[in-house]
C-alpha positions as CSV (number, residue, x, y, z in Angstrom):
1,M,246.5,116.6,206.7
2,Q,245.3,115.5,210.2
3,E,246.6,112.0,209.5
4,E,249.9,113.4,208.3
5,S,250.2,115.6,211.4
6,F,249.5,112.6,213.6
7,W,252.3,110.5,212.1
8,L,254.7,113.5,212.1
9,E,254.1,114.1,215.8
10,R,254.7,110.4,216.6
11,A,257.8,110.5,214.4
12,Q,259.1,113.6,216.2
13,M,258.7,111.8,219.5
14,G,261.0,109.0,218.2
15,D,258.5,106.5,216.9
16,D,260.3,104.7,214.1
17,E,257.1,103.0,212.8
18,A,255.6,106.5,212.3
19,F,258.6,107.6,210.4
20,A,258.5,104.4,208.3
21,Y,254.9,105.3,207.4
22,L,256.1,108.8,206.3
23,V,258.8,107.2,204.2
24,E,256.2,105.0,202.6
25,S,253.9,107.8,201.9
26,Y,256.5,110.1,200.3
27,Q,259.0,107.7,198.8
28,R,257.6,108.0,195.3
29,P,257.6,111.8,195.0
30,V,261.1,112.0,196.6
31,Y,262.4,109.3,194.2
32,N,260.9,111.1,191.2
33,L,262.4,114.4,192.1
34,C,265.8,112.8,192.6
35,Y,265.4,110.9,189.3
36,R,264.6,114.1,187.3
37,M,267.5,115.8,188.9
38,L,270.2,113.1,188.5
39,G,268.8,111.1,185.6
40,E,270.1,107.7,186.8
41,E,267.9,105.2,188.6
42,N,270.7,104.0,191.0
43,D,271.7,107.6,191.8
44,A,268.1,108.5,192.4
45,E,267.6,105.5,194.8
46,D,270.7,106.5,196.7
47,A,269.7,110.2,196.8
48,A,266.1,109.3,198.1
49,Q,267.6,107.1,200.8
50,E,270.0,110.0,201.8
51,T,266.9,112.3,201.8
52,F,265.1,110.3,204.3
53,L,268.1,109.8,206.5
54,R,268.7,113.6,206.6
55,A,265.0,114.1,207.2
56,Y,265.1,111.6,210.0
57,R,268.1,113.3,211.6
58,S,266.5,116.8,211.3
59,L,262.9,115.9,212.2
60,K,263.0,117.4,215.6
61,R,263.8,120.7,214.1
62,Y,261.1,120.5,211.5
63,D,258.9,123.6,211.7
64,G,255.2,122.4,211.8
65,S,254.1,125.6,210.1
66,R,255.8,124.6,206.9
67,S,254.4,122.0,204.5
68,F,256.0,118.7,205.2
69,P,256.2,117.6,201.5
70,T,257.8,121.0,200.6
71,W,260.3,120.6,203.4
72,L,261.1,116.9,202.5
73,L,261.4,117.7,198.8
74,S,263.7,120.7,199.5
75,I,266.1,118.3,201.4
76,A,266.1,116.1,198.3
77,A,266.7,119.0,195.9
78,H,269.6,120.4,197.9
79,H,271.1,116.9,198.1
80,C,270.7,116.4,194.4
81,I,272.3,119.8,193.7
82,D,275.3,118.9,195.8
83,Q,275.6,115.6,193.9
84,L,275.5,117.3,190.5
85,R,278.1,119.9,191.7
86,K,280.3,117.0,192.7
87,R,280.0,115.5,189.3
88,R,280.8,119.0,187.8
89,M,277.6,118.8,185.7
90,S,276.2,122.0,185.0
91,V,268.9,121.4,181.7
92,I,262.2,127.0,174.6
93,S,259.8,128.1,176.5
94,I,258.2,125.4,178.2
95,D,254.9,127.3,178.3
96,E,255.0,127.4,174.4
97,H,255.5,123.8,173.7
98,D,253.5,120.7,174.5
99,F,256.2,118.4,175.7
100,L,255.0,118.6,179.3
101,E,251.5,117.7,178.5
102,I,250.0,114.5,180.0
103,P,250.4,111.9,177.2
104,D,247.4,109.9,175.7
105,E,246.8,107.0,178.0
106,N,246.3,104.6,175.0
107,P,248.8,105.8,172.3
108,G,249.6,103.8,169.2
109,P,253.1,102.5,168.5
110,E,254.1,105.6,166.6
111,A,252.8,107.9,169.4
112,K,254.6,105.8,171.9
113,L,257.9,106.1,170.1
114,H,257.5,109.8,169.5
115,R,256.6,110.4,173.2
116,S,259.6,108.3,174.3
117,M,262.0,110.3,172.1
118,E,260.6,113.5,173.3
119,Q,260.9,112.5,176.9
120,A,264.5,111.6,176.2
121,L,265.1,115.0,174.7
122,V,263.4,116.7,177.8
123,H,265.6,114.7,180.1
124,G,268.7,116.0,178.0
125,L,267.5,119.5,178.2
126,L,267.1,119.2,182.0
127,A,270.6,117.7,182.3
128,D,272.1,120.7,180.5
129,L,270.9,123.2,183.1
130,N,272.9,124.1,186.2
131,P,271.7,122.2,189.3
132,T,269.7,125.0,190.9
133,D,267.9,126.0,187.7
134,R,267.1,122.3,187.2
135,A,265.7,122.0,190.6
136,A,263.6,125.1,190.2
137,V,262.2,123.7,186.9
138,V,261.4,120.3,188.3
139,M,259.8,121.8,191.4
140,Y,257.8,124.2,189.3
141,Y,256.6,122.0,186.4
142,W,256.4,118.6,188.0
143,Y,255.5,119.4,191.5
144,D,253.5,122.6,191.1
145,F,255.5,124.5,193.7
146,S,254.8,128.2,193.9
147,Y,257.6,130.7,193.3
148,E,257.5,131.3,197.1
149,E,257.9,127.6,197.9
150,I,260.8,127.2,195.4
151,G,262.5,130.3,197.0
152,K,262.2,128.8,200.5
153,A,263.3,125.3,199.3
154,L,266.4,126.6,197.5
155,S,267.2,129.7,199.6
156,L,266.5,132.1,196.8
157,T,264.7,135.4,196.6
158,L,261.4,135.6,194.7
159,S,263.0,137.6,191.9
160,A,266.0,135.1,191.7
161,V,263.5,132.3,191.3
162,K,261.5,134.1,188.6
163,S,264.8,135.0,186.8
164,R,266.1,131.4,187.0
165,L,262.9,130.0,185.6
166,H,262.8,132.5,182.8
167,R,266.5,131.9,181.8
168,A,265.9,128.1,182.1
169,R,262.8,128.3,179.9
170,R,264.5,130.3,177.2
171,S,267.6,128.0,177.1
172,M,265.5,124.9,176.9
173,A,263.3,126.4,174.2
174,E,266.3,127.2,172.1
175,E,267.7,123.7,172.6
176,W,264.3,122.1,172.0
177,I,264.0,124.0,168.6
178,K,267.5,123.0,167.6
179,R,267.1,119.3,168.5
180,Q,263.5,118.7,167.2
181,P,264.6,117.9,163.6
182,K,267.0,115.2,164.9
183,V,264.3,113.5,167.0
184,K,261.9,113.5,164.1
185,A,264.5,112.2,161.8
186,E,265.6,109.4,164.2
187,G,261.8,108.5,164.5
188,R,261.4,108.2,160.8
189,E,264.6,106.1,160.5
190,Y,263.3,103.8,163.3
191,Q,260.0,103.3,161.5
192,R,261.7,102.4,158.2
193,E,263.8,99.8,160.1
194,R,260.6,98.3,161.5
195,T,258.6,98.4,158.4
196,P,258.9,95.1,156.5
197,A,259.8,95.3,152.8
198,F,257.5,93.6,150.4
Protein backbone atom coordinates (compact mmCIF):
# COMPACT_ATOMS: atom_id res chain seq x y z
CA MET A 1 0.00 0.00 0.00
CA GLN A 2 2.82 2.44 0.81
CA GLU A 3 4.48 1.68 -2.50
CA GLU A 4 1.18 2.19 -4.32
CA SER A 5 0.64 5.51 -2.54
CA PHE A 6 4.11 6.64 -3.53
CA TRP A 7 3.53 5.91 -7.23
CA LEU A 8 0.04 7.43 -7.10
CA GLU A 9 1.32 10.68 -5.64
CA ARG A 10 4.05 10.84 -8.27
CA ALA A 11 1.56 10.11 -11.05
CA GLN A 12 -0.82 12.79 -9.75
CA MET A 13 2.05 15.29 -9.96
CA GLY A 14 2.42 14.47 -13.67
CA ASP A 15 5.15 11.81 -13.54
CA ASP A 16 4.45 9.65 -16.61
CA GLU A 17 6.86 6.94 -15.48
CA ALA A 18 4.93 6.59 -12.23
CA PHE A 19 1.68 6.26 -14.17
CA ALA A 20 3.32 3.64 -16.43
CA TYR A 21 4.22 1.71 -13.27
CA LEU A 22 0.56 1.79 -12.17
CA VAL A 23 -0.55 0.61 -15.61
CA GLU A 24 1.89 -2.28 -15.44
CA SER A 25 0.71 -3.19 -11.95
CA TYR A 26 -2.99 -3.22 -12.80
CA GLN A 27 -3.16 -4.10 -16.49
CA ARG A 28 -4.01 -7.77 -15.86
CA PRO A 29 -6.99 -7.22 -13.48
CA VAL A 30 -8.32 -4.43 -15.71
CA TYR A 31 -8.00 -6.57 -18.86
CA ASN A 32 -9.59 -9.58 -17.11
CA LEU A 33 -12.58 -7.54 -15.98
CA CYS A 34 -13.00 -6.12 -19.51
CA TYR A 35 -12.71 -9.59 -21.03
CA ARG A 36 -15.34 -11.04 -18.70
CA MET A 37 -17.62 -8.12 -19.46
CA LEU A 38 -17.13 -7.97 -23.24
CA GLY A 39 -16.20 -11.53 -24.12
CA GLU A 40 -13.76 -10.71 -26.94
CA GLU A 41 -9.98 -10.34 -26.60
CA ASN A 42 -9.66 -7.37 -28.98
CA ASP A 43 -12.59 -5.56 -27.38
CA ALA A 44 -11.12 -6.23 -23.93
CA GLU A 45 -7.72 -4.86 -24.99
CA ASP A 46 -9.35 -1.71 -26.41
CA ALA A 47 -11.46 -1.29 -23.27
CA ALA A 48 -8.44 -1.73 -21.00
CA GLN A 49 -6.52 0.93 -22.94
CA GLU A 50 -9.51 3.27 -22.76
CA THR A 51 -9.77 2.61 -19.01
CA PHE A 52 -6.17 3.69 -18.42
CA LEU A 53 -6.61 6.71 -20.68
CA ARG A 54 -9.67 7.79 -18.67
CA ALA A 55 -7.85 7.11 -15.40
CA TYR A 56 -4.91 9.23 -16.58
CA ARG A 57 -7.20 12.12 -17.45
CA SER A 58 -9.03 11.86 -14.11
CA LEU A 59 -6.04 11.12 -11.88
CA LYS A 60 -5.85 14.60 -10.35
CA ARG A 61 -9.47 14.21 -9.21
CA TYR A 62 -8.86 10.77 -7.67
CA ASP A 63 -9.90 10.69 -4.00
CA GLY A 64 -7.07 9.10 -2.03
CA SER A 65 -9.46 7.85 0.65
CA ARG A 66 -10.90 5.43 -1.90
CA SER A 67 -9.18 2.18 -2.90
CA PHE A 68 -7.25 2.79 -6.12
CA PRO A 69 -7.98 -0.69 -7.58
CA THR A 70 -11.71 -0.23 -6.86
CA TRP A 71 -11.66 3.21 -8.50
CA LEU A 72 -9.79 1.89 -11.53
CA LEU A 73 -12.00 -1.20 -11.96
CA SER A 74 -15.11 0.94 -11.65
CA ILE A 75 -13.87 3.04 -14.58
CA ALA A 76 -13.37 -0.19 -16.54
CA ALA A 77 -16.82 -1.51 -15.59
CA HIS A 78 -18.59 1.72 -16.60
CA HIS A 79 -16.77 1.81 -19.93
CA CYS A 80 -17.69 -1.83 -20.62
CA ILE A 81 -21.32 -1.18 -19.70
CA ASP A 82 -21.35 1.69 -22.20
CA GLN A 83 -19.84 -0.55 -24.87
CA LEU A 84 -22.40 -3.27 -24.22
CA ARG A 85 -25.25 -0.79 -24.42
CA LYS A 86 -23.88 0.45 -27.72
CA ARG A 87 -23.89 -3.11 -28.99
CA ARG A 88 -27.48 -3.42 -27.73
CA MET A 89 -26.53 -6.54 -25.87
CA SER A 90 -28.42 -7.12 -22.90
CA VAL A 91 -25.40 -12.98 -18.33
CA ILE A 92 -28.75 -20.89 -10.96
CA SER A 93 -27.71 -19.75 -8.10
CA ILE A 94 -23.99 -19.38 -8.37
CA ASP A 95 -23.67 -20.28 -4.72
CA GLU A 96 -25.38 -23.62 -5.30
CA HIS A 97 -23.17 -24.85 -8.12
CA ASP A 98 -19.48 -25.53 -8.43
CA PHE A 99 -18.69 -23.83 -11.72
CA LEU A 100 -16.82 -20.97 -10.05
CA GLU A 101 -14.54 -23.23 -8.02
CA ILE A 102 -10.81 -23.15 -8.71
CA PRO A 103 -10.12 -26.02 -11.10
CA ASP A 104 -7.69 -28.86 -10.43
CA GLU A 105 -4.20 -27.70 -11.42
CA ASN A 106 -3.38 -31.01 -13.13
CA PRO A 107 -6.63 -32.22 -14.68
CA GLY A 108 -6.75 -35.15 -17.09
CA PRO A 109 -7.93 -34.68 -20.69
CA GLU A 110 -11.58 -35.39 -19.87
CA ALA A 111 -11.56 -33.00 -16.91
CA LYS A 112 -9.93 -30.33 -19.10
CA LEU A 113 -12.59 -30.77 -21.75
CA HIS A 114 -15.40 -30.66 -19.20
CA ARG A 115 -13.94 -27.54 -17.52
CA SER A 116 -13.49 -25.84 -20.89
CA MET A 117 -17.10 -26.53 -21.86
CA GLU A 118 -18.36 -25.31 -18.49
CA GLN A 119 -16.30 -22.12 -18.80
CA ALA A 120 -17.83 -21.50 -22.23
CA LEU A 121 -21.26 -22.03 -20.69
CA VAL A 122 -20.53 -19.57 -17.85
CA HIS A 123 -19.29 -17.06 -20.42
CA GLY A 124 -22.56 -17.47 -22.31
CA LEU A 125 -24.58 -17.01 -19.12
CA LEU A 126 -22.70 -13.81 -18.34
CA ALA A 127 -23.32 -12.57 -21.88
CA ASP A 128 -27.07 -12.98 -21.35
CA LEU A 129 -27.16 -10.61 -18.36
CA ASN A 130 -27.75 -6.91 -18.82
CA PRO A 131 -24.50 -4.92 -18.58
CA THR A 132 -24.97 -3.57 -15.05
CA ASP A 133 -25.92 -6.99 -13.65
CA ARG A 134 -22.95 -8.53 -15.45
CA ALA A 135 -20.61 -5.94 -13.93
CA ALA A 136 -22.03 -6.64 -10.45
CA VAL A 137 -21.57 -10.43 -10.87
CA VAL A 138 -18.02 -10.09 -12.20
CA MET A 139 -17.01 -7.70 -9.41
CA TYR A 140 -18.57 -9.85 -6.69
CA TYR A 141 -17.44 -13.31 -7.79
CA TRP A 142 -14.16 -12.66 -9.56
CA TYR A 143 -12.85 -9.61 -7.69
CA ASP A 144 -14.38 -10.15 -4.23
CA PHE A 145 -15.88 -6.65 -4.13
CA SER A 146 -18.21 -6.07 -1.20
CA TYR A 147 -21.80 -4.94 -1.82
CA GLU A 148 -20.73 -1.45 -0.73
CA GLU A 149 -17.81 -1.36 -3.19
CA ILE A 150 -20.05 -2.53 -6.04
CA GLY A 151 -22.60 0.11 -5.13
CA LYS A 152 -19.97 2.86 -5.23
CA ALA A 153 -18.45 1.55 -8.45
CA LEU A 154 -21.78 1.28 -10.28
CA SER A 155 -23.63 4.16 -8.57
CA LEU A 156 -26.21 1.81 -7.05
CA THR A 157 -27.80 1.65 -3.61
CA LEU A 158 -26.93 -1.28 -1.36
CA SER A 159 -30.41 -2.77 -1.81
CA ALA A 160 -30.13 -2.39 -5.61
CA VAL A 161 -26.82 -4.28 -5.59
CA LYS A 162 -28.31 -7.11 -3.53
CA SER A 163 -31.39 -7.23 -5.73
CA ARG A 164 -29.38 -7.29 -8.96
CA LEU A 165 -27.08 -10.03 -7.69
CA HIS A 166 -30.03 -12.10 -6.48
CA ARG A 167 -31.83 -11.72 -9.81
CA ALA A 168 -28.68 -12.49 -11.80
CA ARG A 169 -27.90 -15.60 -9.73
CA ARG A 170 -31.45 -16.90 -10.17
CA SER A 171 -31.40 -16.24 -13.91
CA MET A 172 -27.99 -17.88 -14.34
CA ALA A 173 -29.05 -20.86 -12.22
CA GLU A 174 -32.11 -21.48 -14.37
CA GLU A 175 -30.09 -21.28 -17.58
CA TRP A 176 -27.28 -23.41 -16.10
CA ILE A 177 -29.76 -26.19 -15.31
CA LYS A 178 -31.33 -25.95 -18.78
CA ARG A 179 -28.01 -26.03 -20.63
CA GLN A 180 -26.16 -28.68 -18.58
CA PRO A 181 -27.57 -31.69 -20.49
CA LYS A 182 -26.40 -30.16 -23.77
CA VAL A 183 -22.88 -29.57 -22.43
CA LYS A 184 -22.67 -33.17 -21.19
CA ALA A 185 -23.97 -34.51 -24.51
CA GLU A 186 -21.44 -32.44 -26.46
CA GLY A 187 -18.66 -33.75 -24.21
CA ARG A 188 -19.72 -37.36 -24.80
CA GLU A 189 -19.89 -36.77 -28.57
CA TYR A 190 -16.41 -35.23 -28.52
CA GLN A 191 -15.04 -38.23 -26.61
CA ARG A 192 -16.62 -40.64 -29.11
CA GLU A 193 -14.98 -38.78 -31.98
CA ARG A 194 -11.57 -38.96 -30.27
CA THR A 195 -11.80 -42.62 -29.26
CA PRO A 196 -10.25 -44.91 -31.89
CA ALA A 197 -12.40 -47.76 -33.15
CA PHE A 198 -10.75 -51.20 -32.86
